[in-house]
C-alpha atoms as one frame of an Amber mdcrd trajectory, in Angstrom:
protein
  33.309  -2.529 -31.578  36.138  -2.026 -29.066  35.147  -2.100 -25.421  35.462
   0.925 -23.178  34.307  -1.175 -20.231  36.746  -3.595 -18.608  37.012  -5.271
 -15.232  39.295  -7.045 -12.819  38.550  -8.919  -9.595  37.823  -5.690  -7.718
  36.026  -3.279 -10.021  34.610  -2.339 -13.386  36.508   0.325 -15.299  35.104
   2.846 -17.766  37.764   4.299 -20.072  40.337   2.997 -17.607  38.835   4.686
 -14.555  37.339   2.603 -11.712  33.554   2.840 -11.588  31.556   2.078  -8.449
  28.131   0.876  -9.620  25.321   2.484  -7.606  22.290   1.450  -9.590  18.508
   1.370  -9.405  16.009  -0.845 -11.264  13.067   0.777 -12.992  10.927  -0.762
 -15.718   9.912   1.536 -18.538   6.670  -0.385 -19.166   5.557   0.411 -15.594
   6.152   4.149 -15.958   4.526   7.017 -17.811   6.982   8.819 -20.114   5.865
  12.198 -18.754   7.410  11.237 -15.390  10.786   9.996 -16.571  12.484  13.248
 -15.645  10.981  13.254 -12.158  12.249   9.710 -11.701  15.776  10.548 -12.841
  15.797  13.439 -10.356  15.564  10.881  -7.542  18.630   9.071  -8.926  20.684
  12.247  -8.692  19.388  13.233  -5.266  20.281   9.773  -3.945  23.713   9.639
  -5.571  22.974   6.809  -8.019  24.967   6.752 -11.253  23.376   3.813 -13.120
  19.922   2.655 -14.208  18.924  -0.970 -14.778  15.967  -2.268 -16.759  14.754
  -5.441 -18.325  13.644  -5.493 -21.960  10.093  -6.854 -22.181   9.841  -8.862
 -25.393   6.159  -9.655 -24.887   5.267  -5.957 -24.610   6.834  -5.197 -27.996
   5.897  -8.346 -29.906   2.098  -8.429 -29.728  -0.005 -11.563 -29.905  -1.946
 -12.276 -33.116  -5.706 -11.657 -33.127  -7.954 -14.396 -31.803  -9.090 -16.873
 -34.412 -11.726 -19.569 -34.252  -9.076 -22.253 -34.405  -5.622 -21.275 -33.092
  -2.947 -21.997 -35.628   0.834 -21.647 -35.738   2.045 -18.093 -36.347   5.203
 -17.141 -38.249   8.108 -15.213 -36.820   7.063 -11.667 -35.940   8.575  -9.146
 -38.318  10.337  -6.064 -36.933   7.682  -3.848 -38.535   5.148  -5.351 -36.136
   7.127  -4.467 -33.007   5.555  -1.791 -30.810   7.942   0.771 -29.289   5.400
   3.546 -28.763   4.473   5.414 -25.582   5.566   3.720 -22.373   7.056   0.902
 -24.499   9.634   3.214 -26.085  12.736   1.521 -24.730  15.164   3.488 -26.870
  13.702   6.882 -25.920  13.921   5.789 -22.279  17.610   4.942 -22.660  18.282
   8.245 -24.420  16.532  10.099 -21.609  18.688   8.307 -19.027  21.808   9.151
 -20.985  20.821  12.824 -21.112  20.831  12.763 -17.303  24.353  11.258 -17.253
  23.215   7.824 -16.103  24.903   4.616 -17.219  22.629   1.650 -18.036  22.657
  -2.075 -17.296  20.377  -3.613 -19.932  18.910  -7.058 -19.233  17.498  -8.172
 -22.582  15.999 -11.495 -21.557  14.532 -13.283 -23.462  13.010 -14.514 -20.190
  12.887 -11.807 -17.530  10.411 -12.990 -14.860   9.864  -9.501 -13.296   6.345
 -10.569 -12.311   5.033  -9.869 -15.805   2.673 -12.005 -17.831   4.325 -15.095
 -19.295   7.693 -14.099 -17.840   8.136 -11.534 -20.603   7.688 -13.952 -23.520
   5.189 -13.130 -26.277   2.285 -15.527 -25.797   2.326 -16.253 -29.547   5.411
 -18.434 -28.997   3.075 -21.039 -27.535   1.786 -21.714 -31.046   5.169 -22.245
 -32.713   5.444 -25.925 -33.760   7.813 -28.134 -31.744   8.885 -25.309 -29.446
  10.357 -25.876 -25.977  11.152 -22.872 -23.842  14.484 -21.958 -22.248  16.373
 -24.978 -23.508  18.457 -26.019 -26.501  15.533 -26.104 -28.902  15.914 -24.883
 -32.482  12.424 -23.400 -32.788  12.845 -21.448 -29.544  16.394 -20.288 -30.247
  15.427 -19.097 -33.741  12.733 -16.889 -32.203  15.103 -15.604 -29.527  17.856
 -14.838 -32.038  15.447 -12.907 -34.291  14.345 -10.719 -31.395  17.739 -10.188
 -29.754  19.442  -9.382 -33.065  16.797  -6.742 -33.733  17.346  -5.143 -30.312
  21.133  -5.252 -30.750  20.907  -3.641 -34.188  18.687  -0.835 -32.892  20.942
  -0.192 -29.905  23.956   0.206 -32.166  22.116   2.223 -34.822  20.969   4.638
 -32.124  24.530   4.710 -30.716  23.354   3.677 -27.265  26.299   1.401 -26.421
  28.968   2.925 -24.207  31.839   2.575 -26.725  29.700   4.714 -29.074  29.185
   7.391 -26.446  25.913   5.887 -25.228  24.880   4.803 -21.725  24.720   0.962
 -21.936  27.708  -0.444 -20.030  26.598  -4.071 -19.377  24.227  -6.443 -21.173
  22.496  -9.565 -19.861  20.898 -12.442 -21.732  18.708 -14.978 -19.869  17.803
 -14.549 -16.202  18.240 -16.567 -12.987  18.773 -19.799 -14.896  20.001 -21.698
 -11.840  16.417 -21.676 -10.580  15.362 -23.993 -13.426  18.596 -25.612 -14.606
  18.023 -28.905 -12.775  14.851 -29.476 -14.780  16.709 -29.079 -18.085  19.948
 -30.902 -17.319  22.805 -30.896 -19.820  20.741 -29.482 -22.704  19.867 -26.529
 -20.481  23.545 -25.832 -19.911  24.102 -26.058 -23.667  21.346 -23.478 -24.209
  22.809 -21.132 -21.588  26.206 -21.302 -23.289  24.454 -20.542 -26.595  23.088
 -17.353 -24.964  26.585 -16.369 -23.830  28.007 -17.042 -27.289  25.192 -15.021
 -28.873  26.135 -12.024 -26.718  29.698 -12.293 -27.990  28.579 -12.759 -31.608
  26.426  -9.612 -31.517  29.449  -7.491 -30.539  27.727  -5.226 -28.059  31.162
  -3.873 -27.162  30.552  -4.212 -23.412  30.867  -7.142 -20.985  28.050  -9.665
 -20.759  26.594 -10.645 -17.407  24.259 -13.376 -16.142  22.613 -13.412 -12.745
  22.113 -16.439 -10.519  23.899 -18.901 -12.758  26.167 -18.127 -15.696  27.873
 -19.698 -18.679  31.524 -19.363 -19.571  32.556 -16.006 -21.020  30.260 -13.751
 -18.994  30.359 -12.200 -15.529  28.172 -13.990 -12.992  26.238 -11.746 -10.607
  24.283 -12.223  -7.383  20.570 -11.782  -6.574  19.789 -11.838  -2.861  18.545
 -10.104   0.265  22.024 -10.372   1.865  24.658 -10.723  -0.837  27.646 -10.513
   1.524  26.806 -14.082   2.571  27.574 -15.220  -0.993  30.614 -13.094  -1.846
  33.271 -15.579  -0.678  31.751 -18.384  -2.760  31.574 -16.059  -5.761  35.274
 -15.252  -5.466  36.160 -18.934  -5.287  34.230 -19.634  -8.494  35.270 -16.455
 -10.326  38.621 -15.212  -9.069  38.982 -12.809 -11.991  35.531 -11.188 -11.754
  34.270  -8.297  -9.623  31.408  -9.143  -7.240  28.237  -7.420  -8.493  24.857
  -7.530  -6.759  22.376  -7.380  -9.648  19.262  -7.581  -7.498  19.358  -6.152
  -4.003  15.724  -6.705  -3.038  14.382  -3.538  -1.421  11.151  -5.315  -0.484
   8.933  -7.723  -2.386   5.980  -7.655  -4.756   2.399  -7.733  -3.469  -0.421
 -10.061  -4.446  -4.158  -9.644  -4.084  -5.503 -10.651  -0.675  -2.126 -10.815
   1.072  -0.395  -8.427   3.449   1.925  -5.812   1.997   5.596  -6.790   2.038
   7.857  -4.335   3.885  11.628  -4.206   4.345  12.916  -1.771   6.940  15.301
   0.925   5.730  17.800   0.024   8.465  17.932  -3.617   7.368  18.429  -2.694
   3.712  21.183  -0.213   4.598  22.933  -2.844   6.736  22.896  -5.316   3.838
  24.305  -2.783   1.360  26.983  -1.369   3.679  27.986  -4.906   4.650  28.314
  -5.854   0.974  30.585  -2.958   0.126  32.625  -3.439   3.308  33.511  -6.915
   2.099  34.582  -5.665  -1.315  31.440  -5.542  -3.445  31.972  -3.725  -6.744
  28.411  -2.597  -7.334  24.803  -2.807  -6.230  21.508  -2.571  -8.081  18.389
  -1.872  -6.038  15.551  -4.081  -7.254  13.382  -2.075  -7.275  14.420   1.580
  -6.969  10.933   2.590  -8.089   8.466  -0.175  -8.889   5.752   1.662 -10.794
   2.361   0.397 -11.916   1.166  -2.749 -13.657  -0.837  -1.263 -16.517  -3.495
  -3.173 -18.430  -2.966  -6.923 -18.380   0.808  -6.794 -18.126   1.150  -8.354
 -14.671   1.524 -12.029 -13.885  -1.207 -13.977 -12.087  -2.350 -12.636  -8.694
  -0.197  -9.496  -9.019  -1.566  -6.326  -7.459  -1.932  -3.300  -9.725   0.805
  -1.540  -7.787   4.337  -2.850  -8.256   5.468  -0.747  -5.306   7.965  -3.332
  -3.963   8.410  -1.162  -0.832  10.985   0.628  -2.978  13.000   3.720  -1.920
  10.915   5.800  -4.363   7.208   5.099  -4.117   4.695   4.577  -6.901   3.961
   8.320  -6.980   7.618   9.235  -7.664   8.033  10.516  -4.086  11.167   9.923
  -2.052  10.871   8.012   1.214  12.868   7.739   4.432  14.439   4.629   2.921
  15.736   6.607  -0.050  17.215   9.363   2.113  18.867   6.887   4.485  20.522
   5.145   1.528  21.534   8.473  -0.021  23.730   9.214   3.018  25.440   5.846
   2.595  26.035   6.477  -1.106  27.740   9.800  -0.375  30.191   8.089   1.978
  30.865   5.243  -0.462  31.533   7.576  -3.382  33.775   9.784  -1.278  35.918
   6.860  -0.132  35.876   4.590  -3.175  38.967   5.818  -5.000  41.109   4.967
  -1.997  39.348   1.703  -1.265  40.291  -0.804  -3.928  41.487  -3.570  -1.719
  39.387  -3.815   1.414  41.326  -5.546   4.172  39.658  -7.625   6.832  40.417
  -7.713  10.533  38.668 -10.452  12.495  38.315  -9.825  16.225  38.586 -13.317
  17.715  37.295 -12.161  21.105  34.239 -10.414  19.715  31.733 -12.767  18.105
  29.933 -11.210  15.150  32.306  -8.278  14.761  34.313  -7.918  11.565  36.294
  -4.832  10.589  37.129  -3.852   7.011  39.288  -0.921   5.979  38.570   1.080
   2.834  41.639   3.277   2.689  40.913   5.810   5.422  37.391   4.495   6.077
  36.774   1.746   8.624  33.660  -0.449   8.376  32.721  -1.991  11.709  30.247
  -4.787  10.947  28.089  -6.396  13.611  26.432  -9.523  12.242  25.180 -10.695
  15.635  21.804 -10.189  17.284  23.356  -8.299  20.193  24.813  -4.802  20.183
  28.556  -4.388  20.529  29.595  -2.138  23.393  32.824  -0.292  24.071  33.861
  -0.357  20.410  37.056   1.631  19.948  38.587   2.502  16.574  41.902   4.350
  16.711  42.467   6.980  14.052  45.505   9.093  13.222  44.225  12.210  14.972
  41.332  10.813  16.994  39.371   7.755  17.871  35.803   6.500  17.860  34.332
   4.965  20.994  30.744   3.830  21.246  28.351   1.020  20.427  27.457  -0.748
  17.195  23.850  -1.917  17.079  22.836  -5.491  16.293  22.793  -6.332  12.588
  24.338  -3.021  11.553  27.409  -1.395  10.043  29.109   1.748  11.336  31.534
   3.556   9.035  34.280   5.434  10.863  36.740   7.983   9.488  40.089   6.283
  10.105  41.842   9.647  10.313  39.637  11.711  12.629  37.646   8.958  14.344
  34.375  10.590  13.251  31.283   8.427  12.771  30.429   8.846   9.089  27.404
   6.532   8.836  25.344   4.224  11.027  23.047   1.869   9.132  20.877   1.350
  12.220  20.001   5.010  12.734  17.931   7.147  10.368  18.895  10.803  10.593
  16.082  13.029  11.816  16.224  15.146   8.666  15.720  12.023   6.554  12.384
  10.991   8.041   9.617  11.409   5.476   6.003  11.347   6.593   3.342  10.876
   3.973  -0.268  11.783   4.443  -3.040  10.121   2.523  -5.636  12.722   1.648
  -9.059  11.455   0.661 -10.054  12.757  -2.761 -13.685  13.668  -3.443 -15.604
  11.004  -5.309 -17.136  12.313  -8.499 -20.396  10.556  -9.181 -20.769   9.278
 -12.710 -23.165   7.276 -14.763 -22.712   3.584 -14.176 -24.079   0.904 -16.412
 -24.181  -2.836 -16.003 -24.438  -5.559 -18.567 -25.852  -8.984 -17.951 -23.488
 -11.726 -19.106 -25.518 -14.809 -20.011 -24.100 -18.063 -18.723 -23.650 -20.451
 -21.641 -25.080 -23.904 -21.534 -24.751 -26.862 -23.868 -27.869 -25.722 -25.747
 -27.284 -21.964 -26.084 -23.513 -21.584 -26.472 -23.623 -20.925 -30.224 -26.370
 -18.318 -29.834 -24.452 -16.511 -27.085 -21.308 -16.498 -29.207 -23.174 -14.826
 -32.061 -24.908 -12.233 -29.849 -21.916 -10.893 -27.918 -21.996  -7.204 -28.717
 -20.001  -7.443 -31.908 -17.034  -9.167 -30.263 -15.581 -12.311 -31.723 -16.150
 -15.151 -29.297 -14.897 -18.348 -30.868 -16.242 -21.716 -29.866 -13.779 -24.600
 -29.755 -14.920 -28.150 -29.116 -12.910 -31.149 -28.087 -12.831 -34.337 -26.064
 -10.946 -32.504 -23.272 -10.829 -28.822 -22.277  -8.046 -26.848 -23.984  -5.605
 -24.719 -21.987  -6.962 -21.190 -21.562  -3.979 -19.568 -23.254  -4.415 -21.793
 -26.271  -8.100 -20.874 -26.333  -7.873 -17.084 -25.886  -4.376 -16.515 -27.305
  -3.805 -14.271 -24.281  -6.357 -11.692 -25.441  -8.499 -12.100 -22.324  -8.272
 -13.274 -18.725 -11.679 -14.966 -18.964 -13.295 -17.810 -20.829 -16.190 -20.226
 -20.349 -15.842 -24.011 -20.307 -19.082 -25.893 -20.928 -19.382 -29.623 -20.314
 -22.347 -31.961 -20.622 -22.607 -35.042 -18.469 -25.249 -37.530 -17.418 -25.721
 -39.502 -14.255 -25.076 -43.231 -14.402 -27.247 -45.498 -12.277 -30.442 -44.927
 -10.375 -29.000 -43.381  -7.207 -30.174 -39.959  -6.125 -28.402 -37.283  -4.151
 -25.423 -35.015  -4.688 -23.497 -35.121  -7.933 -19.710 -34.804  -7.884 -17.816
 -33.142 -10.705 -14.036 -32.878 -10.445 -11.852 -30.405 -12.343  -8.701 -28.329
 -11.948  -8.429 -24.558 -12.415  -5.767 -21.968 -11.795  -6.026 -19.426 -10.458
  -9.725 -18.575 -10.214 -12.950 -20.153 -11.413 -16.662 -19.545 -10.906 -18.722
 -22.717 -11.248 -22.272 -22.850 -12.617 -24.449 -25.944 -12.722 -27.722 -25.865
 -14.676 -27.300 -22.092 -14.974 -26.942 -21.482 -11.213 -23.699 -20.355  -9.591
 -22.396 -22.981  -7.172 -19.307 -21.190  -5.873
């Protein structure tokens, strides 16, 4: 398949035309299909042209049913893959394409994304001799089976850009530099295998890898402030455009902790600063976080995956979205004349750096103090004023007009949201007593569990919970029998490890 997507050190090109990537991350498994259209409306209102999503292998490749004694499972067959409802990846991509959005598809196999098991099917744990994310035959065979299936479906559905579809970039693996030291040379060999697999599958579009890359793919940046890494990226990859795959709009929330918030002004500063220095594209992670349905989230994750994103969990735009939308309009308007940003360093003004995008001038203040008496001469006018601390002002180099100030949210862009208490509808509640198993009654409890299969596994040491439940439940009981040695009386000490939560019973009474 011939590629319609190319790149040089400054930009990606689609059919020979430069393409400024303004992208937002959304995860189809965290959305309801009935709201896809409402979501895509926010992309258009904000001036985004690209959608990014991971592919969640574990959501499509279900775990086998629980058995009394876990045993190795064979490779999952494509007929067992689930692409229904909110898991319908291909319908999601078609819907994005119908709204004229390009797609960056991050296939995994590992995705992180705060999902259970990092996106892997839990059944992989039972494959003999498997080692994850390294040059291991058992693991790579499983990965290849899955990725080849996805690649085949993408091409059969004509979803790749050279076929007229939306997918313009493809990623295998994810943030490998975070774990590469633990794997050493064999880890690097595995990462190169991933890059070679992308080439072998002939997606017809460039391959990318974020936060660590193998030869033959474009390396991208994940960060809060990517402009701090752009010079190092250019030194390592002089022929590649700088792409910010994950611009973190906030952070995920966990139970019992304060909500993470990132101010709109700080996010806008980071993005404007990135493009001023010559960034070729940005992806907001997340643009809209969505909801962790069922048991899909990783440990301690809150049900909401809000991420303090520009579009909230209820598909509503926020002040953050509107503030960014103004920046996007300026960037798109000036991009065609802005291929080679030039830099002017003011030696007498610490923290101030000026970049010119054709007839747009980016005045960047990286210091903690505002810059006063800033003067930018244009052809027909000039700008005089201040530039706030940690902000970027974009000036029209012709008229001297202030086009955008990252530190100031326009009055019309302020969104206030009221929480209205909904009436509580009383219903019939029922409770069920869960008997606590002991050494003497565990078999009886297993047999009288409301028709559910509750296997009992015995051993000299407690098995790992995932091995015991095969990821079908977040709960299990461990029962141990012990006897005191010696004649001393007093407190008994029992030591064990648990993660992340355990309730301890002793002689049938809860201890804590």
